[in-house]
C-alpha positions as CSV (number, residue, x, y, z in Angstrom):
1,M,21.7,24.5,-6.9
2,E,18.1,24.4,-9.0
3,K,15.8,27.2,-8.2
4,K,12.7,26.5,-10.1
5,S,10.1,24.4,-8.2
6,K,9.5,25.2,-4.1
7,K,6.7,22.4,-3.7
8,F,7.8,18.7,-4.0
9,I,6.0,15.2,-3.5
10,L,8.4,12.4,-2.1
11,G,7.7,9.3,-3.7
12,G,5.8,8.4,-6.9
13,G,3.5,5.6,-5.5
14,I,-0.3,5.9,-5.5
15,S,-0.1,8.7,-2.7
16,G,2.2,10.7,-4.6
17,L,0.6,10.6,-8.0
18,V,-2.9,11.1,-6.5
19,I,-2.0,13.9,-4.4
20,Q,-0.3,15.9,-7.2
21,F,-3.5,15.2,-9.5
22,Y,-4.9,17.4,-7.0
23,N,-2.2,19.6,-6.3
24,P,-0.2,20.2,-9.9
25,E,1.8,22.9,-8.5
26,Y,3.9,20.1,-6.6
27,T,6.9,18.2,-8.2
28,I,7.4,14.3,-7.7
29,I,10.7,13.0,-6.8
30,T,11.1,9.1,-7.1
31,P,12.9,6.6,-8.7
32,D,9.8,4.6,-9.7
33,L,6.2,5.4,-10.7
34,G,3.2,3.3,-9.6
35,G,4.4,1.3,-6.3
36,M,1.8,-1.4,-5.4
37,F,-0.5,-0.4,-7.9
38,A,1.6,-1.6,-10.5
39,N,0.8,-5.2,-9.5
40,S,-2.9,-4.8,-9.8
41,Y,-3.4,-8.1,-8.5
42,L,-2.7,-6.8,-5.3
43,V,-4.8,-3.9,-4.8
44,W,-8.9,-3.5,-4.3
45,I,-10.0,0.1,-5.2
46,H,-12.7,0.6,-2.0
47,D,-15.9,1.6,-3.1
48,T,-16.5,5.0,-1.6
49,S,-17.0,9.1,-2.2
50,E,-13.7,9.8,-2.5
51,T,-12.6,7.1,-4.9
52,R,-15.7,7.4,-6.9
53,K,-14.8,11.1,-7.4
54,L,-11.0,10.5,-8.3
55,L,-12.4,7.8,-11.1
56,T,-14.6,10.6,-12.0
57,D,-11.8,13.2,-12.4
58,L,-9.9,11.0,-14.2
59,G,-12.9,10.6,-16.8
60,Y,-14.7,7.3,-16.2
61,T,-17.9,7.2,-17.0
62,N,-20.8,5.6,-14.9
63,V,-18.9,4.5,-12.4
64,D,-22.0,3.0,-10.9
65,K,-21.4,0.2,-13.2
66,L,-18.2,-0.8,-11.2
67,H,-19.6,-1.4,-8.0
68,K,-18.8,-4.8,-6.9
69,K,-19.2,-6.9,-3.7
70,S,-15.6,-8.9,-3.0
71,Y,-16.3,-11.5,-0.6
72,M,-14.0,-12.5,2.3
73,G,-13.3,-16.1,3.6
74,Y,-11.6,-16.9,6.9
75,Y,-10.0,-20.3,7.2
76,Y,-10.2,-22.2,10.4
77,K,-9.7,-26.0,11.0
78,G,-9.8,-27.0,7.5
79,W,-13.0,-24.8,6.4
80,I,-13.4,-21.6,5.0
81,S,-16.0,-19.6,6.8
82,E,-17.7,-16.3,5.9
83,Q,-18.5,-15.8,9.7
84,L,-15.6,-14.1,12.0
85,S,-15.4,-14.8,15.6
86,P,-13.3,-12.6,17.8
87,E,-11.3,-15.6,18.7
88,V,-10.6,-16.3,15.1
89,N,-10.2,-12.8,14.2
90,L,-7.2,-12.4,17.1
91,S,-5.8,-15.2,15.5
92,L,-5.7,-14.0,12.0
93,I,-3.9,-10.5,13.3
94,Q,-1.2,-12.9,15.4
95,K,-0.7,-14.6,12.4
96,K,-0.5,-11.9,10.1
97,M,2.1,-9.9,12.3
98,S,4.3,-13.1,12.5
99,N,7.2,-14.1,10.2
100,W,5.8,-17.1,8.5
101,N,8.6,-19.4,9.2
102,E,8.8,-18.8,12.8
103,P,6.0,-19.6,15.7
104,V,3.1,-17.4,15.8
105,D,3.3,-14.7,18.7
106,K,0.5,-15.5,20.6
107,T,1.3,-12.9,22.7
108,F,0.8,-9.8,20.4
109,I,-2.3,-7.7,20.9
110,P,-3.0,-5.7,18.5
111,K,-4.1,-1.9,19.0
112,S,-7.2,-2.3,16.5
113,Y,-9.0,-5.5,15.6
114,D,-10.2,-4.0,12.5
115,M,-7.8,-5.2,9.6
116,S,-7.6,-2.7,6.5
117,T,-10.2,-4.6,4.6
118,R,-12.7,-4.2,7.1
119,K,-12.6,-0.4,7.4
120,A,-16.1,-0.3,5.8
121,K,-17.4,-2.0,8.9
122,T,-18.4,-5.3,6.8
123,V,-16.9,-8.6,7.7
124,N,-17.6,-11.2,4.9
125,Y,-17.3,-8.9,1.8
126,M,-15.9,-5.3,0.8
127,N,-17.8,-2.8,-1.2
128,V,-15.1,-2.2,-4.1
129,L,-14.7,-0.8,-7.7
130,D,-13.9,-3.2,-10.4
131,V,-11.0,-1.4,-12.3
132,D,-7.7,-2.4,-12.8
133,P,-5.7,-0.4,-10.5
134,S,-2.6,-0.2,-13.2
135,E,-5.3,1.7,-15.4
136,I,-5.8,4.3,-12.8
137,I,-1.7,5.1,-12.6
138,K,-1.6,5.4,-16.5
139,K,-4.5,7.8,-16.4
140,I,-3.1,9.8,-14.0
141,N,0.0,9.7,-15.9
142,E,-1.4,11.1,-18.7
143,R,-2.2,14.0,-17.1
144,P,0.9,16.8,-17.2
145,G,2.5,16.9,-14.1
146,K,6.6,17.2,-13.4
147,I,8.3,14.4,-12.2
148,I,12.2,14.3,-11.2
149,H,13.6,10.7,-11.5
150,G,16.0,10.3,-8.7
151,K,16.2,8.6,-5.0
152,V,16.2,10.7,-1.9
153,T,19.2,10.9,0.4
154,K,19.3,14.0,2.4
155,I,16.6,16.2,3.8
156,T,17.5,19.6,5.3
157,E,15.5,22.8,6.8
158,T,16.0,24.1,3.2
159,S,16.8,21.6,0.9
160,I,16.2,18.0,-0.5
161,T,19.1,16.2,-2.2
162,Y,18.5,13.1,-4.7
163,I,20.7,10.9,-6.9
164,D,19.8,9.6,-10.5
165,G,22.5,7.2,-11.4
166,D,25.7,8.9,-10.8
167,K,24.7,12.4,-10.4
168,E,23.7,13.9,-7.3
169,S,21.4,17.4,-7.4
170,E,19.9,19.5,-4.5
171,V,16.9,21.6,-4.9
172,E,15.4,24.2,-2.3
173,Y,12.2,23.5,-1.2
174,E,9.2,25.5,0.3
175,N,7.0,22.5,1.0
176,I,7.2,18.7,1.2
177,I,4.5,16.2,1.1
178,S,6.3,12.8,1.9
179,T,4.8,9.6,1.0
180,I,7.8,7.4,1.0
181,A,8.3,5.2,4.1
182,A,9.3,6.9,7.2
183,P,12.3,5.0,8.0
184,F,13.4,6.7,4.6
185,F,12.6,9.9,5.8
186,W,13.9,10.0,9.0
187,K,17.4,8.5,7.8
188,A,17.4,11.2,5.0
189,W,16.6,13.9,7.6
190,G,19.4,12.5,9.5
191,T,17.7,11.5,12.5
192,E,17.5,7.3,11.9
193,R,14.2,6.0,13.7
194,N,13.5,2.4,14.4
195,F,10.3,2.0,13.0
196,K,9.1,-2.0,13.6
197,C,7.8,-3.7,10.5
198,E,7.9,-7.0,8.7
199,P,8.1,-7.4,5.2
200,I,5.5,-9.1,3.1
201,T,6.4,-11.5,0.0
202,N,3.4,-12.1,-2.4
203,I,3.9,-15.7,-4.5
204,I,2.0,-15.1,-8.0
205,T,0.5,-18.1,-9.3
206,K,-2.1,-18.8,-12.3
207,V,-2.9,-22.2,-10.3
208,K,-5.7,-22.4,-7.9
209,P,-4.5,-23.2,-4.4
210,K,-6.2,-26.1,-3.0
211,W,-7.1,-23.9,0.1
212,F,-8.9,-21.4,-2.0
213,H,-12.4,-21.1,-3.3
214,D,-13.2,-18.9,-6.2
215,K,-16.5,-18.0,-4.1
216,F,-14.2,-15.4,-2.6
217,E,-11.6,-12.6,-3.9
218,M,-9.6,-12.9,-0.7
219,V,-9.4,-15.7,1.9
220,Y,-7.4,-15.2,5.3
221,Y,-5.7,-17.9,7.2
222,T,-4.6,-18.7,10.5
223,D,-1.5,-21.2,11.9
224,E,-2.3,-24.3,10.0
225,V,-0.4,-22.9,7.0
226,P,2.4,-21.0,6.5
227,F,0.9,-18.0,4.5
228,T,-1.8,-15.1,5.8
229,R,-3.8,-14.5,3.0
230,I,-4.6,-15.7,-0.7
231,S,-5.9,-13.1,-3.0
232,H,-7.8,-13.9,-6.6
233,L,-7.6,-10.9,-9.0
234,Q,-6.7,-10.3,-12.7
235,G,-6.8,-14.0,-12.9
236,M,-3.8,-14.5,-10.8
237,Y,-3.5,-15.9,-7.6
238,A,-1.6,-13.9,-5.1
239,I,-0.1,-16.1,-1.9
240,E,0.7,-13.7,0.7
241,F,3.3,-14.4,3.4
242,T,4.5,-12.4,6.1
243,G,8.4,-12.3,5.9
244,E,10.9,-12.9,2.8
245,I,10.2,-16.0,1.4
246,T,12.5,-17.0,-2.1
247,K,11.1,-18.3,-5.0
248,E,13.4,-21.5,-4.7
249,Q,11.9,-21.8,-0.8
250,F,7.9,-21.7,-2.1
251,E,8.7,-24.2,-4.9
252,K,10.2,-26.4,-2.5
253,L,7.2,-26.4,-0.1
254,Y,4.5,-25.9,-2.9
255,P,5.9,-27.3,-6.3
256,E,2.6,-28.1,-7.9
257,Y,2.1,-24.1,-7.9
258,P,4.3,-22.7,-10.8
259,V,5.6,-19.2,-9.8
260,E,4.8,-16.4,-12.2
261,K,6.5,-13.9,-10.2
262,V,7.6,-12.8,-6.5
263,V,6.5,-9.4,-5.0
264,L,8.1,-8.3,-2.0
265,I,7.4,-5.4,-0.1
266,K,10.2,-4.4,2.3
267,Q,7.7,-2.5,4.7
268,G,4.5,-4.1,4.2
269,R,3.5,-5.2,7.5
270,I,3.6,-2.2,9.7
271,F,3.5,-1.9,13.6
272,Q,1.8,1.6,14.1
273,E,3.6,4.3,16.0
274,E,3.4,8.0,16.6
275,N,5.1,9.8,13.6
276,K,5.1,13.3,13.4
277,P,6.9,15.7,10.6
278,P,9.8,17.5,11.8
279,N,8.4,21.1,11.0
280,E,5.6,23.0,9.7
281,K,6.5,22.9,5.9
282,I,6.6,19.0,6.0
283,V,3.2,16.8,5.6
284,F,3.2,13.1,6.0
285,A,0.8,11.1,3.7
286,G,0.0,7.7,3.2
287,R,0.0,4.7,4.8
288,F,4.0,4.5,4.9
289,G,4.6,8.2,4.8
290,K,2.3,8.3,8.0
291,W,3.3,5.1,9.3
292,E,-0.5,4.5,10.2
293,F,-2.0,1.0,9.7
294,G,-5.4,1.1,7.8
295,I,-5.0,4.1,5.4
296,T,-6.2,3.1,1.7
297,T,-6.8,4.9,-1.4
298,E,-9.6,6.7,0.0
299,H,-8.1,8.3,3.0
300,V,-5.6,9.3,0.3
301,V,-7.8,10.9,-2.2
302,R,-9.8,13.0,1.1
303,Q,-6.1,14.2,2.2
304,A,-5.4,15.7,-1.1
305,I,-8.2,17.3,-2.0
306,E,-8.1,18.8,1.6
307,Y,-4.9,19.5,1.6
308,S,-5.7,21.4,-2.4
309,R,-8.7,23.1,-0.5
310,K,-6.7,24.6,2.4
311,N,-4.0,26.1,-0.2
312,A,-6.6,27.9,-2.2
313,L,-7.7,29.5,1.0
């Protein structure tokens, strides 16, 4: 059994990387790096004091120049509007939480009527920082930080077991910050829990969809069409579906839009529920680690800095 590092971060997505950036004494255990941030046409960086601090700490200069308003539209009865009525808002959320090839669940009542993109309390735009998220990943990775390549398979009160290829290894720990999705953590802990979620599939194309207008960076859709959102980033259009849709299924529906890439996020749409760590040595972080809807990059940066300050006391 290895006995070097005693502090570990589980997961190498943006949450794990940012937390290690501000807590370098931690070692990341992950099968890969980047997560959704590796697909920069799917991610916005909200302009907040936390994200500005992260960019400044990473060496970006004149962050003010990166500020941008990204406008959002709402597709209803064949029109894209900047206005969002309570009726349309509920319809959008119900559509978002329903599988693309099944009837929309009109009985679903959300715990919050705020979409994650509206946490800044704006309706028709987001304040964002116009920076390529993959560049952020690259800058973080340029900084020294220990990373163990492997998939976590077992967690006990004292140790973590992970597999890299055919090799199984075990390490003892004093503290864990888990950013891996809650169902994976609890399965590794030996107490499987049923967390309700829906996958998200993004079909990436270079051709502008006819239901979209380039005035916007993002448009949400009601049940008039099968998809829930179209985003325009990095010269690509990401057509988002709740549930899994294959390249072949999409091409049968819309042969006029050549598919550049299919991005499937298994736990993309979560139905929030209480998720507390099993003991005081373990902390949950990030949207999927905490299983809390609406957590974005700025929340992770804030948690990482607060955790660093707490440990420095």
